[in-house]
Each structure stands twice: as structure tokens, then as C-alpha cells.
C-alpha positions in Angstrom: 16.2 -130.5 53.0 18.8 -132.9 54.3 21.7 -134.1 52.1 20.3 -137.6 52.2 16.9 -136.6 50.9 18.6 -134.4 48.2 20.7 -137.3 47.1 17.6 -139.3 46.5 16.0 -136.8 44.1 17.8 -138.0 40.9 16.6 -141.6 41.6 13.0 -140.4 41.6 13.2 -139.3 38.0 14.7 -142.5 36.7 11.4 -144.3 36.1 9.9 -141.5 34.2 13.1 -140.7 32.3 13.5 -144.4 31.3 9.9 -144.6 30.2 10.3 -141.4 28.1 13.5 -142.8 26.6 12.1 -146.2 25.8 8.6 -145.3 24.5 9.2 -141.9 22.9 12.8 -141.1 22.1 13.8 -144.5 20.8 10.8 -144.8 18.4 11.3 -141.2 17.4 14.9 -142.0 16.5 13.9 -145.0 14.5 11.3 -143.0 12.5 13.9 -140.3 11.9 16.4 -142.9 10.6 13.8 -144.5 8.4 12.9 -141.1 6.9 16.4 -141.0 5.3 16.2 -144.5 3.9 14.8 -145.6 0.5 11.6 -147.6 -0.4 12.1 -151.1 -1.6 11.0 -152.3 -4.9 8.0 -154.1 -3.4 7.6 -151.9 -0.4 9.5 -152.0 2.8 12.9 -150.3 3.5 16.2 -150.3 1.7 19.0 -148.8 3.8 20.2 -146.4 1.1 20.6 -142.9 2.5 18.7 -140.3 0.5 17.1 -136.9 0.9 14.5 -137.6 -1.7 11.8 -138.3 0.8 11.9 -134.7 2.0 12.3 -133.1 -1.4 9.3 -135.1 -2.6 7.1 -133.2 -0.1 7.5 -130.1 -2.3 5.3 -131.8 -5.0 2.2 -129.6 -5.6 0.0 -132.5 -4.8 1.4 -132.9 -1.3 1.6 -129.1 -0.8 -2.1 -128.9 -1.5 -2.8 -131.5 1.2 -0.7 -129.6 3.7 -2.5 -126.3 2.8 -5.9 -128.0 3.2 -4.9 -129.3 6.6 -3.6 -125.9 7.7 -6.7 -124.2 6.4 -9.2 -126.7 8.0 -7.2 -126.6 11.3 -7.2 -122.8 11.3 -10.9 -122.7 10.6 -11.6 -125.2 13.3 -9.7 -123.2 15.8 -11.4 -120.0 14.8 -14.9 -121.4 15.0 -14.1 -123.1 18.3 -12.9 -119.8 19.7 -16.0 -117.9 18.4 -18.4 -120.5 19.8 -16.4 -121.4 23.0 -15.7 -117.9 24.3 -19.3 -116.9 25.0 -20.0 -120.4 26.4 -17.0 -120.3 28.7 -17.9 -116.8 29.9 -21.4 -117.8 30.7 -20.2 -120.8 32.7 -17.6 -118.6 34.5 -20.2 -116.0 35.5 -22.9 -118.6 36.4 -23.6 -119.2 40.1 -21.2 -121.6 41.7 -23.7 -124.4 42.1 -24.4 -124.3 38.4 -20.8 -124.2 37.2 -20.2 -127.9 37.9 -23.3 -128.9 36.1 -22.5 -126.8 33.0 -18.9 -128.1 32.9 -20.3 -131.6 33.1 -22.5 -130.9 30.1 -19.4 -129.7 28.2 -17.4 -132.9 28.9 -20.3 -135.4 28.5 -19.4 -136.1 24.9 -16.1 -137.6 26.1 -18.1 -140.4 27.7 -18.8 -141.8 24.3 -16.1 -143.2 22.0 -14.9 -140.6 19.4 -15.4 -143.1 16.6 -19.0 -143.7 17.5 -19.7 -139.9 17.7 -18.2 -139.5 14.2 -20.4 -142.2 12.8 -23.3 -140.4 14.3 -22.4 -137.3 12.3 -22.4 -139.4 9.2 -26.0 -140.4 9.9 -26.9 -136.7 10.5 -25.1 -135.3 7.4 -25.8 -137.9 4.7 -28.3 -137.3 1.9 -31.1 -139.2 3.6 -29.9 -138.2 7.1 -31.5 -136.4 10.0 -30.5 -132.8 8.9 -31.9 -133.1 5.3 -35.0 -134.8 6.6 -35.7 -132.0 9.1 -35.0 -129.2 6.5 -37.1 -130.9 3.9 -39.9 -131.4 6.4 -39.8 -127.7 7.2 -39.9 -126.8 3.5 -36.6 -125.0 3.7 -35.0 -127.2 1.0 -36.5 -129.2 -1.9 -33.4 -131.3 -2.7 -31.0 -132.9 -0.3 -27.9 -131.0 0.7 -24.7 -132.8 -0.3 -22.7 -132.1 2.9 -21.2 -135.5 3.7 -17.8 -136.3 2.1 -16.9 -132.6 1.7 -14.6 -130.1 3.5 -17.7 -128.7 5.2 -18.5 -132.1 6.8 -14.9 -132.4 8.0 -15.0 -128.9 9.5 -18.2 -129.7 11.3 -16.8 -132.9 12.8 -13.6 -131.2 13.9 -15.4 -128.3 15.6 -17.7 -130.7 17.3 -14.8 -132.9 18.5 -12.5 -130.3 19.7 -14.8 -127.6 21.1 -14.4 -128.8 24.7 -10.7 -128.3 24.4 -11.3 -124.6 23.8 -14.0 -124.1 26.4 -12.1 -125.6 29.4 -9.0 -123.4 29.3 -11.1 -120.4 28.5 -13.3 -121.1 31.5 -10.1 -121.5 33.7 -9.0 -118.0 32.6 -12.4 -116.3 32.8 -13.2 -117.8 36.1 -10.3 -116.0 37.7 -11.4 -112.7 36.2 -12.3 -110.1 38.9 -15.9 -108.9 38.3 -14.9 -105.5 39.9 -12.7 -104.7 36.9 -15.7 -105.1 34.6 -17.8 -102.9 36.9 -15.1 -100.3 36.9 -15.1 -100.2 33.1 -18.9 -99.7 33.1 -18.5 -96.9 35.7 -16.0 -95.2 33.4 -18.7 -95.3 30.6 -16.9 -97.8 28.5 -18.9 -99.2 25.6 -19.5 -103.0 25.5 -16.9 -103.5 22.8 -14.4 -101.6 24.8 -15.1 -103.7 27.9 -14.5 -106.8 26.0 -11.4 -105.6 24.0 -9.7 -103.8 26.8 -10.6 -105.7 29.9 -12.0 -109.2 29.3 -10.0 -110.3 26.3 -6.5 -109.2 27.6 -7.1 -110.9 30.9 -8.4 -114.1 29.1 -5.4 -114.1 26.7 -3.7 -117.1 28.5 -6.8 -119.2 28.1 -7.3 -118.1 24.5 -3.7 -119.1 23.6 -3.9 -122.4 25.4 -7.3 -123.2 23.8 -6.1 -122.4 20.3 -3.0 -124.6 20.7 -5.1 -127.5 22.2 -7.5 -127.3 19.2 -5.1 -126.4 16.4 -2.5 -129.2 17.0 -4.9 -132.2 17.0 -6.9 -130.7 14.2 -3.8 -130.5 12.0 -3.0 -134.1 12.5 -6.6 -135.4 12.5 -7.2 -138.8 10.9 -10.5 -140.3 11.9 -12.7 -137.3 11.1 -11.5 -136.5 7.6 -11.4 -140.2 6.8 -15.0 -140.8 7.7 -16.7 -137.5 7.0 -14.4 -136.4 4.1 -14.0 -139.8 2.4 -11.6 -139.9 -0.5 -12.4 -136.3 -1.5 -10.8 -134.7 1.6 -7.4 -135.9 2.6 -5.4 -134.3 5.4 -1.9 -134.9 6.5 -2.9 -137.7 8.9 -4.6 -139.5 6.1 -1.7 -139.0 3.8 0.8 -140.5 6.4 -1.6 -143.5 6.9 -1.8 -144.0 3.2 1.9 -144.1 2.8 2.4 -146.6 5.6 -0.4 -149.0 5.0 -1.4 -148.7 1.3 1.6 -147.6 -0.7 4.0 -149.2 1.9 6.4 -146.3 1.4 7.6 -146.1 5.0 10.5 -143.8 4.4 8.3 -141.1 2.8 5.6 -141.6 5.5 8.3 -141.0 8.1 9.5 -137.9 6.4 5.9 -136.6 6.3 5.6 -137.3 10.0 8.7 -135.3 10.8 7.6 -132.4 8.8 4.3 -132.4 10.6 6.1 -132.7 14.0 8.3 -129.7 13.0 5.2 -127.6 12.3 3.7 -128.7 15.6 6.9 -127.9 17.4 6.9 -124.4 15.9 3.4 -123.9 17.1 4.3 -125.0 20.6 7.3 -122.7 20.7 5.1 -119.8 19.6 2.6 -120.7 22.3 5.4 -120.6 24.9 6.7 -117.3 23.8 3.2 -115.8 23.7 2.7 -116.7 27.3 0.8 -119.9 27.0 3.1 -121.6 29.5 2.1 -119.1 32.1 -1.6 -119.9 31.5 -1.0 -123.5 32.4 1.0 -122.8 35.5 
């Protein structure tokens, strides 16, 4: 590389660095500043420095919302892993000409707006919806199941929405798995559970970590799904932040909640990097 070309390298990063500074760091700094301000009498912001916005988060009401969000995000990640791993393995071991078709079927839901798909689940899960109609027609139930506007409905919507984010990184890891290693395990009389736990799972670990992070983080901050499928009965962190900004008009407290959420997400990402997730994306 010539000195002239080397001297031009810093200029190449200027547009991306300026964009990052303008559209990410500056708004982030503004939100951080607002989180230490006070709420005005009629809403808005009063520039009186206080830590009360952060200490208020320790209220049991808000802690329950945080716990519900963590619980639902963890369940969503677990169900996506349980359902996504076999599917990703089947796609990875399928003939090459079928892999593209199967992957296309996985990503087809992305062709439809997420809001429209969530409304479709409302039609399926409501008392007079498709699910209850089918179960009643088969004689399995005699009274409609009250699923809509519950934690179960939110969980179903989250698993449906984020399952492809688990399947794709798992497929990327399993597709690189050498079949001869599995054959060697069978030749050494390993039982199926041993083949999975000692050969397949360790080699698929980067995909498992990447998939769990890609599912857990957006599930933790989900807004549309709990708002539509959970209603007023199921509030998650994203709904709480929206409520503080647009309904209560307590922007400082909403900003503090946002930063606490970002701190949790950052801790998750750092764990992901330490566990080897960065290697899986390289």
C-alpha cells in the first residue's frame, strides 16, 4: 500500500463517523441529559438536575414490569431455540437445491408488514377467532379460550415474530458442520443424546449464542406485540417508556427508563462477545 493510499484511509471513514455522531451519539447525549432533568408541572422538562428519575425505577410497580419483560424475553428465546434448532438442522442437512427454498419459506413472513401480521394473530386468538372456532368444531373445547390480551398471547406473538432470527444464525453454524464428525461419533457407538451434546451442540455454539442475542434483545424492548396482543393487562418495558413519553408526558423518567434498558442490552451484548458470539459473526 502506497503512502498516498494510506493517507486517504481516514477520509473514507468521515461520512460514516459523521452519520454516527449526528444520528446516534447526539440524540443519545440529549436523552441522557434529559434523564437527569425534572418533569414540569404540566409535563415537559424543567432543567433542574435530579437523580429521582433513576431512584423511582426501584418502585415495585416498575420492577414488576421489568421482571415481566425479562421473563417473557427469556421464554421467547427459549421457545425459539427449541423450535428453531431442529428446523435449522433439517435445512442444513437438506440437499443443496432444497436449502434455498426452505430458507425462503423461513423469511417469507418478512415480506408482510409486522403490524399486519400481529393484527392477524389478534384475529386468530380472539374469543370468536379462528383457533377457538376450530377447537370448538372438533369438540375439543366447549367454551372459548381466553388467550387474547394475556401473557400467553404476547409470548405467541413474540415467538412467531422472532423465530427467523434464531433459525438463520443456527443454519449458518450447522451448515458448516462436517458430517464426517457425526459419522465418526456413530462409529464409536455414541448414543443420539451424546452425538447431540458432544458433537453437534458444541460446534453450533456460535450460532446458538448469536440467535439467542438476536431474539432476546428485541423481545426485551418489544412494543407493538405486547401493546396489541397483551392490551392493558400486559405491559412491557417498551410500553412503559411509550406511556411515559406520550401519555404521562414525563420525558425525564422515560429517558431514565430508556437508559436502564440500554444498560441491560449492553450487558447482554458484552456477555455475547465474551462467550464467543463475535466469532460466530466473523
